[in-house]
PAMI-689349 format. One record per residue (C-alpha): x, y, z. Coordinates in steps of 0.001 Angstrom, whole numbers. Example, Ala and Ser with C-alpha at 12.3 -4.5 7.8 and 13.67 -1.06 7.14 Angstrom:
BEGIN
[site [12300, -4500, 7800]] [site [13670, -1060, 7140]] 
This chain:
BEGIN
[site [87982, 119436, 134326]] [site [87522, 115954, 135750]] [site [89739, 114201, 138284]] [site [90454, 110575, 137384]] [site [92872, 109771, 140194]] [site [92020, 106621, 142182]] [site [89697, 105446, 139407]] [site [90085, 102034, 137765]] [site [90035, 102794, 134051]] [site [89785, 100421, 131106]] [site [90418, 101576, 127529]] [site [88882, 99399, 124820]] [site [90572, 99729, 121431]] [site [94099, 100706, 120517]] [site [95143, 102451, 117314]] [site [95804, 106185, 117346]] [site [92664, 107026, 119335]] [site [93292, 104406, 121998]] [site [96894, 105534, 122367]] [site [95742, 109158, 122707]] [site [93524, 108028, 125611]] [site [96457, 106217, 127245]] [site [98631, 109334, 126990]] [site [95825, 111494, 128358]] [site [95403, 109387, 131493]] [site [99153, 109066, 132056]] [site [99349, 112877, 131966]] [site [96669, 112879, 134689]] [site [98727, 110553, 136881]] [site [96493, 107552, 136141]] [site [97637, 104206, 134727]] [site [94809, 102564, 132747]] [site [94503, 99044, 131407]] [site [93948, 98465, 127703]] [site [92175, 95732, 125764]] [site [91362, 95101, 122121]] [site [89305, 92456, 120323]] [site [92074, 92110, 117711]] [site [95011, 89803, 118431]] [site [97584, 92223, 117001]] [site [95906, 95649, 117050]] [site [97613, 98653, 115473]] [site [99603, 100628, 118027]] [site [100421, 97647, 120231]] [site [104138, 98235, 119681]] [site [103746, 101858, 120830]] [site [101998, 101032, 124097]] [site [104089, 102150, 127110]] [site [105624, 99172, 128916]] [site [103898, 99888, 132209]] [site [100428, 99524, 130633]] [site [98772, 96143, 131147]] [site [97045, 94981, 127979]] [site [94788, 92167, 126805]] [site [94205, 91326, 123137]] [site [92058, 88946, 121116]] [site [88847, 89700, 122994]] [site [87397, 91576, 125961]] [site [88615, 90594, 129420]] [site [85377, 90328, 131390]] [site [87175, 90048, 134724]] [site [88947, 93349, 134094]] [site [85700, 94999, 133018]] [site [83937, 93927, 136209]] [site [86580, 95677, 138315]] [site [86466, 98935, 136326]] [site [84599, 102065, 137353]] [site [85194, 103843, 134013]] [site [85370, 102314, 130536]] [site [86607, 104417, 127608]] [site [85376, 102544, 124555]] [site [86396, 102871, 120931]] [site [83493, 104007, 118723]] [site [84228, 100894, 116658]] [site [82741, 98598, 119294]] [site [78959, 98547, 119611]] [site [77390, 99282, 122981]] [site [75215, 96199, 122484]] [site [78324, 93992, 122762]] [site [77415, 91549, 125572]] [site [80412, 92525, 127720]] [site [79662, 96259, 127439]] [site [75960, 95682, 127912]] [site [76679, 93764, 131123]] [site [79012, 96503, 132350]] [site [76353, 99146, 131709]] [site [73758, 97103, 133610]] [site [76168, 96958, 136554]] [site [76375, 100750, 136564]] [site [79878, 101107, 135161]] [site [80307, 104406, 133298]] [site [81041, 103995, 129564]] [site [82295, 106980, 127564]] [site [84463, 107755, 124516]] [site [87503, 109902, 123822]] [site [85288, 112803, 122675]] [site [83651, 112849, 126099]] [site [87092, 113069, 127742]] [site [87909, 115942, 125378]] [site [84673, 117836, 126047]] [site [85227, 117678, 129806]] [site [88553, 119484, 129396]] [site [88085, 121982, 126581]] [site [87822, 125683, 127434]] [site [87222, 127300, 124006]] [site [84251, 127196, 121576]] [site [83455, 124055, 119603]] [site [81731, 123736, 116237]] [site [80317, 120200, 116026]] [site [79375, 118599, 112709]] [site [77681, 115296, 111937]] [site [75577, 113846, 109134]] [site [75442, 110803, 106898]] [site [77193, 112669, 104092]] [site [79263, 115811, 103600]] [site [80583, 116173, 107146]] [site [84263, 115933, 106181]] [site [83787, 118602, 103502]] [site [81985, 120968, 105885]] [site [84440, 120311, 108703]] [site [87391, 121051, 106422]] [site [85713, 124213, 105116]] [site [85247, 125529, 108674]] [site [88873, 124882, 109485]] [site [90001, 126757, 106379]] [site [87622, 129652, 107097]] [site [89017, 130066, 110597]] [site [92626, 129897, 109374]] [site [91920, 132468, 106667]] [site [90607, 134766, 109388]] [site [93803, 134331, 111375]] [site [92227, 132262, 114148]] [site [94068, 129461, 115918]] [site [91897, 126463, 115033]] [site [92175, 122713, 115428]] [site [90148, 120283, 113307]] [site [89786, 116849, 114869]] [site [87477, 114025, 115924]] [site [86392, 111701, 113130]] [site [88834, 113479, 110803]] [site [92529, 114246, 111203]] [site [94096, 113833, 114631]] [site [92243, 112319, 117607]] [site [90707, 115080, 119714]] [site [92875, 114365, 122766]] [site [96023, 114856, 120686]] [site [95165, 118512, 120032]] [site [93794, 119332, 123477]] [site [96930, 121145, 124646]] [site [97649, 122936, 121374]] [site [96946, 126687, 121214]] [site [93373, 127138, 120030]] [site [90625, 129719, 119764]] [site [88249, 127251, 118139]] [site [87824, 123498, 117747]] [site [85978, 122048, 114774]] [site [84819, 118497, 115507]] [site [83593, 116026, 112932]] [site [81541, 113475, 114860]] [site [80128, 110112, 113850]] [site [76961, 108627, 115310]] [site [79149, 106073, 117120]] [site [81134, 108852, 118813]] [site [77986, 110739, 119774]] [site [76506, 107661, 121474]] [site [79188, 107835, 124170]] [site [79523, 111625, 124447]] [site [77552, 113442, 127166]] [site [79289, 116769, 127926]] [site [79372, 118374, 124478]] [site [78258, 122008, 124619]] [site [78815, 123256, 121095]] [site [78797, 126921, 120202]] [site [77229, 125752, 116940]] [site [76189, 122262, 115854]] [site [74720, 120740, 112724]] [site [73270, 117529, 111374]] [site [73784, 117920, 107632]] [site [71491, 115069, 106622]] [site [70269, 111673, 107804]] [site [70115, 108793, 105337]] [site [70317, 105073, 106003]] [site [73861, 104120, 107000]] [site [75457, 101649, 109400]] [site [72222, 99706, 109637]] [site [74306, 96740, 110774]] [site [74926, 98743, 113981]] [site [71336, 99987, 114312]] [site [68983, 96982, 114286]] [site [66001, 99186, 115169]] [site [66463, 101103, 111908]] [site [67008, 104657, 110800]] [site [65240, 106260, 113768]] [site [67734, 104648, 116137]] [site [70554, 105974, 113952]] [site [68916, 109412, 113879]] [site [68583, 109451, 117671]] [site [72352, 109072, 117962]] [site [72893, 111988, 115568]] [site [70405, 114206, 117435]] [site [72586, 114087, 120548]] [site [74785, 116736, 118900]] [site [72112, 119400, 119546]] [site [71988, 118848, 123318]] [site [73261, 122008, 125030]] [site [74243, 123594, 121681]] [site [73930, 127377, 121524]] [site [73058, 127366, 117804]] [site [71561, 124460, 115831]] [site [72053, 124565, 112048]] [site [69388, 122327, 110496]] [site [68707, 121148, 106951]] [site [65352, 122581, 105883]] [site [65096, 119882, 103204]] [site [65605, 116952, 105600]] [site [63071, 116648, 108415]] [site [65260, 114080, 110169]] [site [67804, 116816, 110977]] [site [65266, 118780, 113027]] [site [65543, 118699, 116831]] [site [63008, 116418, 118489]] [site [61068, 119395, 119865]] [site [61085, 121083, 116425]] [site [62545, 124429, 115373]] [site [63188, 126840, 118240]] [site [65043, 130109, 118782]] [site [68406, 128298, 118629]] [site [67766, 127052, 115093]] [site [69089, 128410, 111790]] [site [68172, 126638, 108558]] [site [69982, 125934, 105316]] [site [68489, 124404, 102191]] [site [67797, 124637, 98514]] [site [65047, 127264, 98599]] [site [63042, 128017, 101729]] [site [65737, 128542, 104348]] [site [67774, 131231, 106103]] [site [70793, 130133, 104040]] [site [69502, 129133, 100624]] [site [70206, 128495, 96952]] [site [68386, 130571, 94379]] [site [68665, 130915, 90621]] [site [68577, 134169, 88725]] [site [69191, 134654, 85005]] [site [70356, 131069, 84652]] [site [72915, 131158, 87469]] [site [72691, 129740, 90990]] [site [73759, 131853, 93965]] [site [74150, 131455, 97713]] [site [71785, 133686, 99697]] [site [71674, 134627, 103380]] [site [68323, 135892, 104610]] [site [67365, 136878, 101073]] [site [70652, 138644, 100263]] [site [72938, 137249, 97554]] [site [76441, 136585, 98910]] [site [78165, 134358, 96300]] [site [77603, 133123, 92748]] [site [78294, 129394, 92435]] [site [80134, 130149, 89173]] [site [82788, 131724, 91374]] [site [83223, 128461, 93314]] [site [85514, 125573, 92411]] [site [83194, 123074, 94081]] [site [80519, 121680, 91776]] [site [77190, 119981, 92355]] [site [74099, 120905, 94315]] [site [75161, 118748, 97278]] [site [78378, 120752, 97541]] [site [76487, 124047, 97331]] [site [74303, 123015, 100277]] [site [77443, 121940, 102147]] [site [78770, 125449, 101511]] [site [75588, 126970, 102943]] [site [75872, 124862, 106088]] [site [79517, 125855, 106520]] [site [78669, 129529, 106066]] [site [75867, 129309, 108643]] [site [78187, 127668, 111182]] [site [80919, 130243, 110517]] [site [78481, 133115, 110986]] [site [77208, 131533, 114210]] [site [80652, 131842, 115824]] [site [81329, 135275, 114283]] [site [83990, 134275, 111789]] [site [84491, 137195, 109358]] [site [82171, 136773, 106377]] [site [84927, 137912, 103972]] [site [87154, 135004, 105045]] [site [84322, 132514, 104742]] [site [83439, 133623, 101207]] [site [87095, 133638, 100153]] [site [87442, 130009, 101232]] [site [84189, 129011, 99502]] [site [85507, 130572, 96298]] [site [88866, 128785, 96382]] [site [88191, 125393, 97992]] [site [88820, 122507, 95564]] [site [87120, 119789, 97562]] [site [88414, 116675, 99313]] [site [90224, 113754, 97769]] [site [87902, 110830, 96949]] [site [84821, 113041, 97192]] [site [83343, 113670, 93720]] [site [86871, 114332, 92465]] [site [87701, 114527, 88739]] [site [90863, 112418, 88630]] [site [91353, 112000, 84862]] [site [89964, 113383, 81619]] [site [90983, 112245, 78146]] [site [89327, 112017, 74741]] [site [86207, 113691, 76125]] [site [85737, 111080, 78868]] [site [85719, 112154, 82531]] [site [86642, 109725, 85321]] [site [85232, 110831, 88711]] [site [86374, 109355, 92029]] [site [83640, 109442, 94676]] [site [85035, 106566, 96721]] [site [84013, 108302, 99950]] [site [80398, 107593, 98977]] [site [80091, 104668, 101369]] [site [76309, 104808, 101744]] [site [73221, 105142, 99572]] [site [72512, 108776, 100391]] [site [75977, 109855, 99342]] [site [75636, 108101, 95987]] [site [72228, 109719, 95476]] [site [73815, 113128, 96093]] [site [76510, 112408, 93494]] [site [73981, 111264, 90901]] [site [71832, 114355, 91479]] [site [74878, 116556, 90894]] [site [75846, 115087, 87524]] [site [75268, 116549, 84098]] [site [76131, 113932, 81477]] [site [76097, 114480, 77721]] [site [76774, 110875, 76816]] [site [76534, 107698, 78885]] [site [77117, 107325, 82611]] [site [79217, 104300, 83541]] [site [78360, 103788, 87199]] [site [80487, 101628, 89503]] [site [78655, 100327, 92580]] [site [79876, 97733, 95036]] [site [81515, 96661, 98275]] [site [80018, 95986, 101696]] [site [76615, 97627, 101956]] [site [76436, 97343, 105781]] [site [72922, 95885, 105531]] [site [71668, 98975, 103689]] [site [68495, 99196, 101631]] [site [69673, 99954, 98083]] [site [66183, 100460, 96626]] [site [66383, 104310, 96608]] [site [69026, 103968, 93881]] [site [66721, 102016, 91571]] [site [65217, 105063, 89858]] [site [68669, 106395, 88971]] [site [69889, 103293, 87168]] [site [66955, 102518, 84844]] [site [67831, 105138, 82235]] [site [69147, 103742, 78948]] [site [72172, 106061, 79253]] [site [73225, 104493, 82542]] [site [75602, 101547, 82285]] [site [75669, 99741, 85622]] [site [78730, 97779, 86779]] [site [78628, 96080, 90177]] [site [81394, 94383, 92152]] [site [82321, 93112, 95585]] [site [80359, 91538, 98410]] [site [76992, 93106, 97584]] [site [77481, 93219, 93809]] [site [74617, 90816, 93118]] [site [72135, 92832, 95170]] [site [73183, 96051, 93432]] [site [73019, 94503, 89962]] [site [69429, 93491, 90688]] [site [68476, 97191, 90842]] [site [68387, 97225, 87054]] [site [64987, 95773, 86299]] [site [65851, 94758, 82739]] [site [68902, 92862, 84010]] [site [71188, 95073, 81901]] [site [73778, 95260, 84638]] [site [77246, 93770, 84550]] [site [78491, 91861, 87586]] [site [82233, 91515, 88154]] [site [84225, 90229, 91087]] [site [86485, 93286, 91368]] [site [86418, 96980, 90501]] [site [89426, 96517, 88232]] [site [87607, 93927, 86120]] [site [84708, 96344, 85696]] [site [86966, 99244, 84737]] [site [88781, 97187, 82107]] [site [85448, 96382, 80485]] [site [84281, 100006, 80699]] [site [87491, 101390, 79174]] [site [86891, 99364, 76016]] [site [83497, 100991, 75440]] [site [83556, 104643, 76557]] [site [82961, 107445, 74051]] [site [83501, 111244, 74126]] [site [80937, 112888, 76421]] [site [80782, 109888, 78779]] [site [81441, 109915, 82529]] [site [82837, 107006, 84513]] [site [81768, 107420, 88148]] [site [82898, 105409, 91151]] [site [80240, 106191, 93750]] [site [79946, 102804, 95329]] [site [77171, 103237, 97965]] [site [79156, 100731, 100033]] [site [82056, 100462, 102414]] [site [85308, 99240, 100926]] [site [86556, 96820, 103559]] [site [85573, 93648, 101705]] [site [88340, 94246, 99126]] [site [90346, 97318, 100248]] [site [91968, 98655, 103409]] [site [89736, 101744, 103285]] [site [87899, 104041, 100887]] [site [91118, 105987, 100274]] [site [92878, 102919, 98885]] [site [89839, 102157, 96715]] [site [89851, 105719, 95377]] [site [93578, 105649, 94695]] [site [93159, 102359, 92833]] [site [90354, 103884, 90751]] [site [92442, 106967, 89934]] [site [95470, 104905, 88920]] [site [93387, 102577, 86744]] [site [91627, 105538, 85129]] [site [94979, 106954, 84023]] [site [96229, 103569, 82802]] [site [93061, 102524, 80990]] [site [91809, 105933, 79841]] 
């Protein structure tokens, strides 16, 4: 446990995470200063009166006097003020680093471009089913510092690449990178390898590394070693195999669960299940509890979720697909008898959309694109048979007039939602409501 007394501490970013950092330091007998680039950041009204704060930018004079900066993952380390502070030798960390310095029980750490919320939630449910005291936090649920003093035998952390960049003391009992596909390229000007390097930090000091045998970018830099366990479609310790027309989960060649007995659907969800099972086994969670959860788990809201079905038409909400890789996973999981009405659009975060091109050329795919990057997405259809609308609602109204029994309407946008919505949840809720009204 670290001692922060007599240190001059600056917290950058308010909201629930920033406030959790303020409370943490106050409990340590330290009064930090707080700043935020927003003029009226969320949580400003909840800031204790004794806390000095600065909004609408970064106070460079304050930063120069600091000897510890706790930065929100939402602010890039290349920000000139942070870059200058780093050059002057000022320590810059995040709330997860504060958490890791204090925690005394095992941690399962999960990152990846796609699927991490599903796997994180599965691990939490597996531990609860086994009767363990578990807290799920990080990039999902409560900020990590909020649960630090709660009774716990296990922490399950979902971690973003931004959080990992400013975390140094993580020593996970088991850690995984589920996959690495292009995402947040607006934050990683050097490309996907820079993004991957941030993800790879999760393996440092981990006791067990759970790697995706089908994605070389998830391998540790030094390659597979004795810490590594693999999951994947075929050639892996935890694998998928088909027998007599059915697909089953296998562990070291032994069948443990038929996917027909699972409520989750789609190959991407089956590989998520394998990763979760490998992580659970690594920390000795009872296998019976893990398999029970895999059998009964319905999936997360806004993640490949059937929200409405009528007249033989299924409307699927995959609003959490905020990058290209996630949309590819959704398209690979689909079985469509009729036409696929695919909704793409939003803020692509400087992503390369070209990997989606092969999915949208089929005559049965009807492509509807909206939002900030709608024109770029519509250009994926080489015969120009793509419809461009300003909003998702406009596209759905047009689609509803044309769908036939056997069709699927899929929102799997490959983009962030912030150009037109508060978040992906609001976009998904809007899609679900419109599906029920129009369908």
